[in-house]
C-alpha positions as CSV (number, residue, x, y, z in Angstrom):
1,M,-3.9,1.8,-20.6
2,A,-4.2,3.8,-17.4
3,D,-7.1,6.3,-16.6
4,S,-5.1,9.5,-16.4
5,N,-7.8,11.2,-13.8
6,K,-7.7,7.7,-11.8
7,I,-5.3,7.8,-8.6
8,R,-3.2,4.9,-8.9
9,I,-2.6,3.1,-5.9
10,A,-0.8,-0.2,-4.8
11,V,-1.0,-1.4,-1.3
12,I,2.2,-3.4,0.8
13,G,0.3,-5.6,3.3
14,G,-3.2,-7.8,3.4
15,G,-3.1,-7.7,7.1
16,E,-5.9,-6.5,9.1
17,T,-4.7,-2.5,8.0
18,G,-4.1,-3.2,4.7
19,T,-7.3,-4.6,4.2
20,A,-9.1,-2.1,6.0
21,I,-7.3,0.6,4.1
22,L,-8.0,-1.6,0.4
23,K,-11.6,-1.7,1.0
24,Q,-12.1,1.7,1.4
25,L,-9.9,2.7,-1.5
26,M,-11.8,-0.1,-3.9
27,K,-15.3,2.5,-2.8
28,Y,-13.9,4.9,-4.9
29,K,-14.2,5.8,-8.4
30,F,-11.6,7.9,-9.1
31,I,-9.0,5.4,-7.7
32,E,-7.6,2.1,-9.3
33,I,-5.6,0.1,-7.3
34,A,-2.3,-0.9,-9.3
35,G,-1.7,-4.0,-6.7
36,V,-1.0,-5.6,-3.1
37,A,1.8,-7.2,-1.8
38,D,2.2,-9.5,1.2
39,V,4.5,-12.9,1.7
40,D,1.2,-14.9,2.6
41,P,-1.1,-15.2,-0.2
42,N,-4.3,-16.3,2.1
43,T,-4.4,-12.7,3.7
44,P,-7.2,-11.2,3.6
45,G,-6.4,-8.2,1.7
46,I,-4.7,-10.6,-1.1
47,K,-7.6,-12.9,-1.0
48,I,-10.2,-9.1,-1.8
49,A,-7.8,-8.3,-4.1
50,R,-7.8,-11.6,-5.8
51,E,-11.4,-11.7,-6.4
52,S,-11.3,-8.9,-7.4
53,G,-9.1,-9.3,-10.2
54,I,-6.2,-6.6,-9.0
55,Y,-2.6,-7.8,-9.2
56,T,-1.2,-9.4,-6.5
57,T,2.3,-10.9,-5.2
58,R,4.5,-11.7,-2.6
59,D,7.2,-9.2,-3.8
60,F,6.5,-5.5,-2.2
61,L,9.1,-4.6,-4.9
62,D,7.4,-5.8,-7.6
63,L,4.9,-2.9,-6.9
64,A,7.6,-0.5,-6.5
65,K,8.8,-2.0,-10.4
66,L,5.2,-0.7,-11.7
67,D,6.9,2.3,-12.4
68,E,5.7,5.5,-12.4
69,G,2.3,3.2,-13.7
70,V,1.5,3.9,-9.3
71,D,1.1,7.8,-7.6
72,I,1.3,6.1,-3.9
73,I,2.6,2.8,-3.1
74,V,0.8,2.7,0.7
75,D,2.8,1.4,3.9
76,A,0.5,-0.9,6.3
77,I,4.0,-3.3,6.9
78,G,6.5,-0.6,8.4
79,K,9.5,-2.8,8.4
80,D,12.7,-0.4,7.5
81,V,13.7,-3.2,4.8
82,I,10.6,-2.8,3.0
83,R,10.6,1.2,3.0
84,N,13.9,1.3,2.7
85,G,14.0,-1.2,-0.6
86,I,11.2,1.0,-2.2
87,R,12.9,4.3,-1.5
88,T,16.4,3.0,-3.2
89,Y,14.1,1.4,-6.0
90,L,12.5,4.5,-6.4
91,Q,15.5,6.6,-6.5
92,A,17.7,4.2,-8.6
93,T,15.6,4.1,-11.1
94,G,14.8,8.2,-11.3
95,N,10.8,7.8,-10.5
96,D,10.1,11.1,-8.9
97,K,6.6,10.7,-9.2
98,T,5.8,7.6,-7.5
99,I,5.1,8.9,-3.3
100,L,5.7,6.5,-0.9
101,M,3.3,6.3,2.3
102,P,4.6,5.8,5.4
103,E,3.0,3.5,8.1
104,L,2.6,5.9,10.4
105,I,0.3,7.8,8.1
106,T,-1.7,4.5,6.9
107,L,-2.4,4.0,10.7
108,L,-3.9,7.1,11.0
109,L,-5.7,6.7,8.1
110,D,-7.3,3.2,9.8
111,A,-8.3,5.2,13.0
112,I,-10.6,7.4,11.1
113,I,-11.8,4.4,9.1
114,N,-12.6,2.1,11.9
115,N,-13.8,5.3,14.0
116,R,-11.0,4.7,16.6
117,D,-9.9,7.4,19.3
118,S,-6.3,6.2,19.2
119,I,-3.8,5.4,16.8
120,E,-2.2,2.2,17.5
121,R,1.7,3.4,16.7
122,S,3.4,0.3,18.7
123,K,1.4,-1.8,16.3
124,H,4.4,-2.5,14.4
125,G,7.1,-0.7,16.7
126,Y,8.0,3.0,16.0
127,Q,9.4,3.3,12.8
128,K,12.0,5.9,11.6
129,Y,11.3,8.0,8.7
């Protein structure tokens, strides 16, 4: 059973940005990582998650299917198909609890974590929200 005092977070993307965010989130006792998704099972983030006993999947929608057991889904990929797929699923299932954190906010946090003086907005192209 999940601890109601913890924020349950899932991360989409196990590459550079997703891994940096994942490592930071794992440091806090009030955060529980619900899962990490990436199509490549050999990304650093997937490996870290697997070694830490965190649920991993190659299908991003599996994280949304954790339903209201996830408070925040972090988008570290920024692809329309992923963002729209999650939004559609959450709406279709009536899940108004889970928040999808857009890639721009993920990139902002990544820049702060890594003490950068700019955001790599063009990393995955400009996103529409």
